[in-house]
C-alpha positions in Angstrom: 58.3 96.3 64.6 56.4 98.8 67.0 54.3 101.6 66.1 54.9 105.1 67.6 51.5 106.6 68.5 52.9 110.1 68.3 53.5 110.2 64.5 52.7 106.4 63.4 56.0 105.7 62.4 57.3 102.2 62.7 60.2 101.3 64.7 62.2 98.0 65.0 61.4 96.3 68.3 64.9 94.8 68.3 67.7 93.0 66.3 68.3 89.3 66.1 72.0 88.6 65.2 73.3 85.1 65.8 71.9 83.6 69.2 71.4 87.1 70.7 68.8 90.0 70.8 69.8 93.6 70.8 67.5 96.2 72.2 68.3 99.8 73.0 66.2 100.7 75.8 64.4 98.1 77.8 61.7 98.8 80.7 60.9 95.8 82.9 58.6 95.6 85.9 59.9 92.4 87.1 63.0 90.4 85.6 63.6 86.9 86.6 67.1 85.9 85.0 69.6 83.1 85.6 72.5 85.6 85.6 73.2 89.1 84.7 76.7 90.2 82.8 77.3 93.6 81.7 79.2 94.1 78.6 82.8 94.6 78.2 85.9 92.5 78.5 86.1 91.7 81.3 82.4 92.4 82.5 82.6 95.6 84.8 79.4 94.2 86.5 78.1 90.3 87.0 75.4 88.6 89.3 75.7 84.7 89.2 72.8 82.3 90.1 74.7 81.8 93.3 74.3 85.3 94.4 77.8 86.4 93.7 78.0 90.0 92.8 81.1 91.6 91.2 81.3 95.0 90.5 84.5 97.0 89.2 83.3 100.1 91.1 80.2 100.7 93.2 78.8 103.7 95.3 76.2 102.6 98.0 74.3 105.1 100.0 72.1 102.6 101.9 73.0 99.9 104.1 75.1 97.2 104.0 74.7 94.0 105.8 77.6 91.4 105.7 78.6 88.2 107.5 82.0 88.3 106.3 84.4 89.4 103.8 87.7 91.3 103.1 88.4 94.8 102.7 91.7 96.2 101.4 93.0 100.0 101.8 89.8 101.3 103.2 89.1 104.7 104.8 86.4 105.1 107.5 85.7 108.7 106.8 83.5 108.8 109.9 82.4 107.2 113.4 82.9 103.1 113.7 81.6 101.1 116.2 83.0 97.7 117.0 80.7 95.6 119.6 83.0 92.5 119.1 86.7 91.8 119.2 89.2 93.9 117.4 92.5 92.1 116.5 95.1 94.3 114.6 98.7 93.6 113.8 99.8 97.2 113.6 97.9 100.1 115.2 98.5 103.8 114.6 96.4 105.9 116.9 95.3 106.8 120.3 95.2 103.6 122.3 98.4 104.6 124.1 99.5 108.3 124.6 102.8 109.5 125.6 103.9 112.9 126.8 107.0 114.2 128.1 108.6 117.7 129.4 111.9 118.9 131.3 111.5 120.3 134.8 112.8 124.0 135.1 116.4 124.8 136.2 117.4 128.3 137.2 120.6 130.2 136.5 122.0 128.8 139.8 121.8 125.2 138.3 119.1 124.3 141.0 115.8 122.5 139.9 112.7 124.7 140.8 109.7 124.7 139.5 106.1 123.0 138.7 105.0 120.8 136.0 101.0 120.2 136.0 100.0 117.0 134.1 96.1 117.1 133.1 94.3 113.8 131.6 91.1 114.6 130.3 88.0 112.6 130.9 86.8 112.2 127.1 86.8 108.4 126.7 84.1 106.0 127.2 86.5 103.3 128.7 88.6 103.1 131.9 92.4 104.2 131.6 95.6 104.2 133.7 98.2 106.6 134.0 101.6 105.6 134.3 104.2 107.7 135.6 107.9 106.5 134.7 110.4 106.7 137.4 111.4 110.6 138.1 114.5 110.7 139.7 116.1 113.7 141.9 118.8 114.4 143.7 120.8 117.1 145.6 124.5 117.4 146.4 127.0 117.5 149.3 130.4 119.2 149.5 133.6 118.9 151.8 133.8 122.0 153.9 137.2 123.2 155.7 135.2 123.9 158.7 133.4 121.5 161.1 130.2 122.3 159.3 128.8 120.2 156.3 127.4 122.0 153.3 124.6 120.4 151.2 122.0 121.2 149.0 118.4 119.6 149.1 116.1 118.5 146.3 112.4 118.3 147.2 109.7 116.6 145.0 106.2 117.0 145.9 103.4 115.4 143.6 99.7 116.2 144.3 96.7 114.6 142.5 93.6 117.0 142.1 94.9 118.8 145.0 95.6 116.0 147.7 99.2 115.3 148.2 100.1 112.0 147.1 103.9 112.1 147.6 106.7 114.1 149.4 110.7 113.5 149.1 113.7 114.9 150.0 117.1 114.1 148.7 120.7 115.2 149.4 123.1 112.4 148.2 120.9 109.5 147.7 118.8 109.6 144.9 115.0 110.2 145.3 112.5 108.4 143.0 109.0 108.7 142.3 106.6 106.6 139.8 103.2 105.7 139.8 100.2 104.2 138.4 97.0 105.8 138.7 93.5 104.2 137.7 91.3 106.6 135.8 87.7 105.3 135.5 85.7 106.7 132.9 83.1 109.5 133.7 84.8 110.4 137.1 86.3 113.5 135.9 89.4 115.0 134.8 92.7 114.2 136.6 95.4 116.5 137.2 98.7 115.8 138.4 101.1 118.4 140.0 104.8 118.1 140.2 106.6 120.7 142.0 110.6 120.4 142.5 112.6 122.7 144.7 116.1 123.0 145.7 117.7 124.7 149.0 121.2 125.3 149.8 122.7 125.0 153.4 125.8 126.7 155.1 126.7 128.5 152.0 126.9 125.5 149.8 127.4 126.1 146.1 126.1 122.7 144.8 123.6 121.8 142.2 120.3 119.8 142.3 118.9 117.7 139.6 115.9 115.9 138.2 115.2 113.6 135.4 112.4 114.7 132.7 108.4 114.1 133.6 107.0 111.6 131.5 103.3 110.6 131.2 101.7 107.3 129.6 98.3 106.9 129.2 97.1 103.6 128.2 93.5 101.8 128.1 92.9 99.6 131.0 92.7 95.9 130.0 94.0 92.5 131.8 93.1 90.6 129.1 95.9 88.0 128.6 97.6 89.0 131.8 97.9 87.2 135.0 99.3 88.8 138.1 99.7 87.3 141.7 
């Protein structure tokens, strides 16, 4: 038994039962143990001589260093840096971004108007802007006179204020598509798509243009060979 110096009362130090010792509170400056196992069935905490730690629940606020392992149903609440290779069977995220919009058509069934696409330089890796084919076409009608009547459709594309495409169509469809490199750190890229239509010799025809679509992807040629 122990003697409490405050009141002189004696208190049992521990109780022995069978091959076990029971103590209410223990303060050890240093512990050498072959293994540690908590109470409960199954135990909620155990540490084996091989260094295998098992815990039913753990809240860790410090640094974790591991060479291998498996995580299930994990949420990364803040930033994550992967210096090596990431392999994923399914990805939901912004490695590929897509957007699309229709061109304006006025009350006379003529395609007229401008759509502006801006891709912001807010990523640390190189990207590519892919514009799937935009198809535009005018029209032509027969005339009772010797003059033909037709409707022209024009498409102009500017990149950061510089003209990169200019096309005209009457009966044969015009097509524009493109792949534009976007190196990281070189600034935003703005693409302006302007469609206009013009009737000739009293034409009453229409003009048409397909929707504008844009796909922005990370530039990476791993696993791809083009010759």
